[in-house]
VEXPA-408628 format. One record per residue (C-alpha): residue in one letter; x, y, z. Coordinates in Angstrom, 2 decimals. Layout:
<nodes>
+------+---------+---------+---------+
| rest |      xx |      yy |      zz |
+------+---------+---------+---------+
|    A |       X |       Y |       Z |
...
+------+---------+---------+---------+
</nodes>
This chain:
<nodes>
+------+---------+---------+---------+
| rest |      xx |      yy |      zz |
+------+---------+---------+---------+
|    X |   20.99 |   20.85 |   23.69 |
|    X |   23.36 |   22.00 |   21.09 |
|    X |   22.75 |   22.31 |   17.12 |
|    X |   22.77 |   19.28 |   15.12 |
|    X |   23.55 |   19.53 |   11.76 |
|    X |   22.86 |   17.31 |    8.67 |
|    X |   23.82 |   17.71 |    4.91 |
|    X |   22.92 |   15.80 |    1.76 |
|    X |   24.90 |   16.11 |   -1.18 |
|    X |   22.54 |   16.10 |   -4.31 |
|    X |   24.64 |   13.49 |   -6.48 |
|    X |   23.22 |   10.06 |   -7.30 |
|    X |   19.88 |    8.48 |   -5.94 |
|    X |   18.71 |    8.69 |   -2.15 |
|    X |   18.44 |    5.03 |   -0.96 |
|    X |   17.17 |    2.82 |    1.76 |
|    X |   20.72 |    3.51 |    3.61 |
|    X |   20.57 |    7.48 |    3.40 |
|    X |   16.99 |    6.98 |    5.07 |
|    X |   18.04 |    4.80 |    8.01 |
|    X |   21.48 |    6.46 |    8.40 |
|    X |   20.52 |   10.28 |    8.03 |
|    X |   17.38 |   11.52 |    7.06 |
|    X |   15.49 |    9.04 |   10.01 |
|    X |   17.42 |    9.83 |   12.82 |
|    X |   17.05 |   13.54 |   11.31 |
|    X |   13.46 |   13.21 |   11.75 |
|    X |   13.37 |   11.36 |   15.00 |
|    X |   15.21 |   14.30 |   16.62 |
|    X |   13.74 |   17.40 |   15.60 |
|    X |   14.02 |   20.31 |   18.03 |
|    X |   13.04 |   23.62 |   17.12 |
|    X |   16.08 |   26.09 |   16.74 |
|    X |   18.22 |   23.07 |   16.95 |
|    X |   17.95 |   21.25 |   13.87 |
|    X |   19.61 |   22.47 |   11.09 |
|    X |   19.10 |   20.46 |    7.76 |
|    X |   20.43 |   21.83 |    3.92 |
|    X |   20.91 |   20.25 |    0.68 |
|    X |   24.69 |   20.43 |    0.05 |
|    X |   24.91 |   21.62 |   -3.88 |
|    X |   28.27 |   23.29 |   -3.53 |
|    X |   29.64 |   19.83 |   -2.71 |
|    X |   27.82 |   18.69 |   -5.78 |
|    X |   30.76 |   20.51 |   -7.61 |
|    X |   33.62 |   19.02 |   -6.52 |
|    X |   33.41 |   16.54 |   -9.72 |
|    X |   32.10 |   16.68 |  -13.31 |
|    X |   28.12 |   17.15 |  -13.19 |
|    X |   25.43 |   18.13 |  -15.55 |
|    X |   24.13 |   21.68 |  -14.26 |
|    X |   20.54 |   20.45 |  -15.03 |
|    X |   20.79 |   17.36 |  -12.83 |
|    X |   22.27 |   19.02 |  -10.11 |
|    X |   19.48 |   21.52 |  -10.14 |
|    X |   16.98 |   18.55 |  -10.33 |
|    X |   18.37 |   16.52 |   -7.60 |
|    X |   18.12 |   19.55 |   -5.38 |
|    X |   14.70 |   19.66 |   -5.42 |
|    X |   14.43 |   16.11 |   -5.45 |
|    X |   16.31 |   15.55 |   -2.05 |
|    X |   14.61 |   18.79 |   -0.56 |
|    X |   11.33 |   17.59 |   -1.40 |
|    X |   12.53 |   13.65 |   -0.53 |
|    X |   13.41 |   15.41 |    3.11 |
|    X |    9.88 |   16.88 |    3.33 |
|    X |    8.08 |   13.85 |    2.50 |
|    X |   10.18 |   11.84 |    4.76 |
|    X |    9.04 |   14.01 |    7.91 |
|    X |   11.48 |   17.01 |    7.99 |
|    X |    8.99 |   19.57 |    9.71 |
|    X |   10.19 |   23.09 |    8.57 |
|    X |    8.35 |   24.42 |   11.77 |
|    X |   11.17 |   22.73 |   13.95 |
|    X |   14.09 |   22.05 |   11.62 |
|    X |   15.72 |   24.86 |    9.45 |
|    X |   15.52 |   23.43 |    6.23 |
|    X |   17.59 |   25.67 |    2.97 |
|    X |   19.63 |   24.93 |    0.09 |
|    X |   23.48 |   25.52 |    1.21 |
|    X |   24.14 |   27.86 |   -2.20 |
|    X |   21.19 |   29.83 |   -0.98 |
|    X |   23.18 |   30.89 |    2.27 |
|    X |   26.35 |   32.94 |    1.32 |
|    X |   28.19 |   32.38 |    4.34 |
|    X |   28.86 |   29.06 |    3.55 |
|    X |   31.03 |   30.15 |    0.92 |
|    X |   32.31 |   33.21 |    2.89 |
|    X |   33.78 |   31.35 |    5.90 |
|    X |   34.85 |   28.51 |    3.48 |
|    X |   37.72 |   31.14 |    2.67 |
|    X |   38.43 |   32.17 |    5.87 |
|    X |   39.13 |   28.39 |    7.34 |
|    X |   41.30 |   27.83 |    3.93 |
|    X |   43.36 |   30.78 |    5.76 |
|    X |   43.75 |   28.55 |    8.72 |
|    X |   44.10 |   25.28 |    7.22 |
|    X |   47.24 |   23.79 |    5.84 |
|    X |   47.99 |   21.88 |    2.60 |
|    X |   48.87 |   18.89 |    3.94 |
|    X |   46.04 |   18.34 |    6.24 |
|    X |   43.51 |   18.13 |    3.46 |
|    X |   45.89 |   16.52 |    1.03 |
|    X |   45.74 |   13.42 |    3.12 |
|    X |   42.16 |   13.12 |    3.44 |
|    X |   41.24 |    9.59 |    2.50 |
|    X |   38.47 |   10.58 |    0.37 |
|    X |   40.25 |   13.03 |   -1.72 |
|    X |   42.91 |   10.28 |   -2.35 |
|    X |   40.67 |    8.08 |   -3.63 |
|    X |   38.28 |   10.38 |   -5.79 |
|    X |   41.33 |   12.18 |   -7.71 |
|    X |   43.44 |    8.55 |   -8.02 |
|    X |   43.72 |    8.11 |  -12.04 |
|    X |   41.93 |   11.34 |  -12.73 |
|    X |   43.37 |   13.34 |  -16.05 |
|    X |   41.96 |   16.24 |  -14.14 |
|    X |   41.28 |   16.67 |  -10.36 |
|    X |   39.34 |   19.99 |   -9.53 |
|    X |   40.99 |   22.03 |   -6.44 |
|    X |   37.02 |   22.17 |   -4.78 |
|    X |   37.82 |   18.30 |   -4.53 |
|    X |   40.94 |   19.06 |   -2.55 |
|    X |   39.13 |   21.87 |   -0.40 |
|    X |   35.75 |   20.72 |    0.27 |
|    X |   36.53 |   19.69 |    3.54 |
|    X |   37.04 |   22.75 |    4.71 |
|    X |   33.73 |   23.70 |    3.18 |
|    X |   32.30 |   21.07 |    5.48 |
|    X |   34.23 |   22.42 |    8.18 |
|    X |   32.23 |   25.93 |    7.40 |
|    X |   28.78 |   23.99 |    7.18 |
|    X |   29.52 |   22.91 |   10.60 |
|    X |   30.81 |   25.80 |   12.11 |
|    X |   28.75 |   28.43 |   11.13 |
|    X |   25.94 |   26.96 |   13.09 |
|    X |   27.57 |   25.98 |   16.42 |
|    X |   26.91 |   22.41 |   15.42 |
|    X |   28.42 |   20.37 |   18.49 |
|    X |   27.21 |   16.96 |   17.34 |
|    X |   27.45 |   16.16 |   13.89 |
|    X |   25.65 |   12.55 |   12.77 |
|    X |   27.83 |   11.08 |   10.25 |
|    X |   29.12 |    7.59 |    9.38 |
|    X |   32.67 |    6.66 |    9.69 |
|    X |   33.94 |    7.66 |    6.15 |
|    X |   33.31 |   10.93 |    6.91 |
|    X |   35.26 |   10.89 |   10.66 |
|    X |   38.31 |   12.58 |    9.40 |
|    X |   36.48 |   15.28 |    8.02 |
|    X |   34.90 |   16.12 |   11.36 |
|    X |   38.11 |   15.61 |   13.18 |
|    X |   39.24 |   18.60 |   10.54 |
|    X |   36.54 |   20.73 |   11.34 |
|    X |   37.50 |   20.14 |   15.20 |
|    X |   41.13 |   20.72 |   14.62 |
|    X |   40.74 |   24.23 |   12.27 |
|    X |   38.14 |   25.37 |   15.01 |
|    X |   40.92 |   24.71 |   17.96 |
|    X |   43.74 |   26.54 |   15.67 |
|    X |   41.37 |   29.40 |   14.63 |
|    X |   40.32 |   30.14 |   18.18 |
|    X |   44.03 |   29.63 |   19.70 |
|    X |   45.34 |   32.07 |   16.74 |
|    X |   42.59 |   34.66 |   16.66 |
|    X |   40.31 |   34.13 |   20.14 |
|    X |   37.25 |   32.01 |   20.99 |
|    X |   34.79 |   32.10 |   17.67 |
|    X |   34.09 |   28.53 |   16.95 |
|    X |   32.64 |   25.62 |   19.05 |
|    X |   34.82 |   22.52 |   18.43 |
|    X |   32.53 |   19.75 |   16.81 |
|    X |   32.19 |   16.00 |   17.71 |
|    X |   31.46 |   13.00 |   15.69 |
|    X |   27.91 |   11.09 |   16.59 |
|    X |   27.83 |    7.79 |   15.64 |
|    X |   24.39 |    7.10 |   13.44 |
|    X |   22.33 |    3.81 |   14.44 |
|    X |   23.78 |    0.44 |   12.81 |
|    X |   21.07 |    0.80 |   10.13 |
|    X |   23.51 |    3.03 |    8.86 |
|    X |   25.57 |    0.11 |    7.79 |
|    X |   23.01 |   -1.05 |    5.27 |
|    X |   25.43 |   -2.73 |    2.49 |
|    X |   24.91 |   -3.04 |   -1.37 |
|    X |   22.73 |   -6.12 |   -2.10 |
|    X |   25.17 |   -7.26 |   -4.97 |
|    X |   28.04 |   -6.91 |   -2.91 |
|    X |   27.45 |   -6.97 |    0.62 |
|    X |   30.70 |   -5.79 |    1.91 |
|    X |   30.64 |   -2.54 |    0.36 |
|    X |   28.15 |    0.36 |    1.54 |
|    X |   24.93 |    0.95 |   -0.46 |
|    X |   25.77 |    3.87 |   -2.62 |
|    X |   23.93 |    6.62 |   -4.38 |
|    X |   26.04 |    6.34 |   -7.17 |
|    X |   27.91 |    3.22 |   -7.68 |
|    X |   25.43 |    0.35 |   -8.04 |
|    X |   21.93 |    0.43 |   -9.24 |
|    X |   21.62 |   -3.27 |   -9.06 |
|    X |   22.45 |   -3.20 |   -5.34 |
|    X |   20.89 |   -0.54 |   -4.22 |
|    X |   16.98 |    0.26 |   -3.01 |
|    X |   16.23 |    3.36 |   -3.90 |
|    X |   13.52 |    5.61 |   -2.26 |
|    X |   11.94 |    6.63 |   -5.33 |
|    X |   12.05 |    3.01 |   -6.90 |
|    X |    8.33 |    1.63 |   -7.33 |
|    X |    7.48 |   -1.07 |   -5.01 |
|    X |    7.76 |   -3.70 |   -7.68 |
|    X |   11.43 |   -2.60 |   -8.39 |
|    X |   12.11 |   -2.71 |   -4.62 |
|    X |   10.74 |   -6.18 |   -4.47 |
|    X |   12.84 |   -7.55 |   -7.57 |
|    X |   15.75 |   -6.12 |   -6.30 |
|    X |   15.43 |   -7.85 |   -2.40 |
|    X |   14.82 |  -11.19 |   -4.11 |
|    X |   17.79 |  -11.07 |   -6.28 |
|    X |   20.11 |  -10.29 |   -3.43 |
|    X |   23.45 |  -12.32 |   -3.05 |
|    X |   23.40 |  -14.34 |    0.05 |
|    X |   25.95 |  -16.90 |    1.33 |
|    X |   26.72 |  -20.59 |    1.26 |
|    X |   24.34 |  -22.66 |    3.32 |
|    X |   20.99 |  -23.05 |    3.83 |
|    X |   19.98 |  -21.79 |    7.66 |
|    X |   19.27 |  -18.23 |    8.12 |
|    X |   22.02 |  -16.85 |   10.87 |
|    X |   22.98 |  -13.30 |   11.72 |
|    X |   26.80 |  -13.41 |   11.49 |
|    X |   28.03 |  -10.31 |    9.64 |
|    X |   31.64 |  -11.37 |    9.16 |
|    X |   30.80 |  -14.97 |    7.86 |
|    X |   27.68 |  -14.48 |    6.34 |
|    X |   27.50 |  -10.78 |    5.45 |
|    X |   24.94 |  -11.11 |    2.40 |
|    X |   22.37 |  -12.56 |    5.13 |
|    X |   23.36 |  -10.18 |    7.64 |
|    X |   22.76 |   -7.45 |    5.55 |
|    X |   19.13 |   -8.64 |    4.61 |
|    X |   18.38 |   -9.21 |    8.47 |
|    X |   19.83 |   -5.79 |    9.20 |
|    X |   17.60 |   -4.05 |    6.54 |
|    X |   14.42 |   -6.18 |    8.05 |
|    X |   15.54 |   -5.05 |   11.74 |
|    X |   15.87 |   -1.42 |   10.56 |
|    X |   12.11 |   -1.46 |    8.81 |
|    X |   10.56 |   -3.35 |   11.79 |
|    X |   12.74 |   -1.88 |   15.00 |
|    X |   13.32 |   -5.59 |   15.98 |
|    X |   16.89 |   -7.18 |   16.82 |
|    X |   18.64 |   -8.95 |   13.69 |
|    X |   19.84 |  -11.66 |   15.50 |
|    X |   16.49 |  -12.53 |   17.16 |
|    X |   14.51 |  -12.34 |   13.64 |
|    X |   17.10 |  -14.87 |   12.14 |
|    X |   15.78 |  -17.56 |   14.30 |
|    X |   11.97 |  -16.74 |   12.63 |
|    X |   12.89 |  -18.07 |    9.18 |
|    X |   13.15 |  -21.27 |    7.84 |
|    X |   15.21 |  -20.40 |    4.59 |
|    X |   16.12 |  -17.58 |    2.29 |
|    X |   13.49 |  -17.38 |    0.39 |
|    X |   10.93 |  -16.66 |    2.95 |
|    X |   13.40 |  -14.26 |    4.58 |
|    X |   13.87 |  -11.88 |    1.40 |
|    X |   10.12 |  -11.83 |    1.12 |
|    X |    9.74 |  -10.62 |    4.42 |
|    X |   12.49 |   -7.95 |    3.81 |
|    X |   10.79 |   -7.02 |    0.29 |
|    X |    7.26 |   -6.35 |    1.94 |
|    X |    9.10 |   -4.49 |    5.08 |
|    X |   10.97 |   -2.29 |    2.46 |
|    X |    7.78 |   -1.19 |    1.02 |
|    X |    5.68 |   -0.90 |    3.89 |
|    X |    8.32 |    1.79 |    4.61 |
|    X |    9.22 |    3.47 |    1.08 |
|    X |    5.34 |    3.50 |    0.00 |
|    X |    4.21 |    6.11 |    2.40 |
|    X |    7.13 |    8.55 |    1.84 |
|    X |    6.51 |    7.87 |   -1.93 |
|    X |    2.78 |    9.00 |   -1.78 |
|    X |    3.96 |   12.47 |    0.31 |
|    X |    6.83 |   13.09 |   -2.19 |
|    X |    3.98 |   12.92 |   -5.20 |
|    X |    1.65 |   15.18 |   -3.40 |
|    X |    4.93 |   17.54 |   -2.52 |
|    X |    5.60 |   17.60 |   -6.32 |
|    X |    2.22 |   18.65 |   -7.17 |
|    X |    3.20 |   22.07 |   -5.91 |
|    X |    6.85 |   22.50 |   -6.36 |
|    X |    6.22 |   26.32 |   -5.23 |
|    X |    5.69 |   25.14 |   -1.84 |
|    X |    8.82 |   23.62 |   -1.30 |
|    X |   10.55 |   26.38 |   -2.84 |
|    X |    8.95 |   28.55 |   -0.25 |
|    X |    9.99 |   26.45 |    2.59 |
|    X |   13.66 |   26.57 |    0.96 |
|    X |   13.62 |   30.38 |    0.61 |
|    X |   12.46 |   30.88 |    4.38 |
|    X |   14.96 |   28.41 |    5.68 |
|    X |   17.45 |   30.07 |    3.59 |
|    X |   16.41 |   33.71 |    5.32 |
|    X |   16.29 |   31.68 |    8.90 |
|    X |   19.86 |   29.97 |    8.43 |
|    X |   21.37 |   33.49 |    6.81 |
|    X |   20.48 |   35.18 |   10.14 |
|    X |   22.53 |   32.42 |   12.00 |
|    X |   25.35 |   32.42 |    9.62 |
|    X |   25.72 |   36.29 |    9.29 |
|    X |   26.59 |   36.90 |   13.10 |
|    X |   29.11 |   34.02 |   12.70 |
|    X |   31.11 |   34.89 |    9.79 |
|    X |   31.00 |   38.58 |   10.92 |
|    X |   32.79 |   37.32 |   14.28 |
|    X |   35.44 |   35.23 |   12.35 |
|    X |   35.92 |   38.54 |   10.25 |
|    X |   36.72 |   40.49 |   12.89 |
|    X |   38.85 |   38.24 |   14.58 |
|    X |   40.96 |   37.38 |   11.73 |
|    X |   41.39 |   41.21 |   10.95 |
|    X |   38.99 |   41.96 |    8.26 |
|    X |   36.27 |   44.13 |   10.31 |
|    X |   36.70 |   46.77 |   12.96 |
|    X |   36.35 |   45.36 |   16.16 |
+------+---------+---------+---------+
</nodes>
């Protein structure tokens, strides 16, 4: 089994979509020596940011990963900037990447639109993402469809580097996360739930139970009075059923037939969401009482990750001509 890698950027607030799309699959498939997870704080620098907030959210995300079940005995957990190999390999890979390749990335075009000042790091962060992946020979990268271009770029860069300088990197492939990763915004059910865009439509992992319930009960539904699972024509109801299915492990279409009306469905969704989130919040609070424990886990993880990364960076340096063979 190859290594699998997951990174979470500490911008915005973690929500239920992040949990079912990235965190729970990670927790469910932890394999000693094969699972790499990090808080990608370097990626948070591509847009305007508050330094203190980046530091706070980095610890918050790391603590949340542990609270959700990441086991440091089975998963290498660390902060991206604590392993120098990420930035070092980033530059080496930039030297094997064309400007046009990164310029046409969809996310760059969207995030740079109408900005008076666009940071160069926003343009080149897909290359840093490639470095994140290639450092650890991660064959499988579980990401959503919006990151497909970036994984494909990492594969292209790896293959080009190998063709030019020798077989150094394992070309990665994208692994589709489960359907629950497509949890949508509760106020705009045609848009994915976001860490930063709409607080009103997000079920945030640190929101108190009463806030989660209020958010669910205010969710946008669709015309009609019957509960059916039809993502194309009734996206609001489909989203609620998808959330309930993710929380309970049931099939959303089967669940639809068990409800007489919208209110009954919303109450069931609210109960299920709280049942999933409350235990995580309790563990998060307990870990928060001893932040030094979390910092030690991150330091130990950075040491383990650094040992892996160092060998790959040195191999890339030798191949590209910077170290003696």
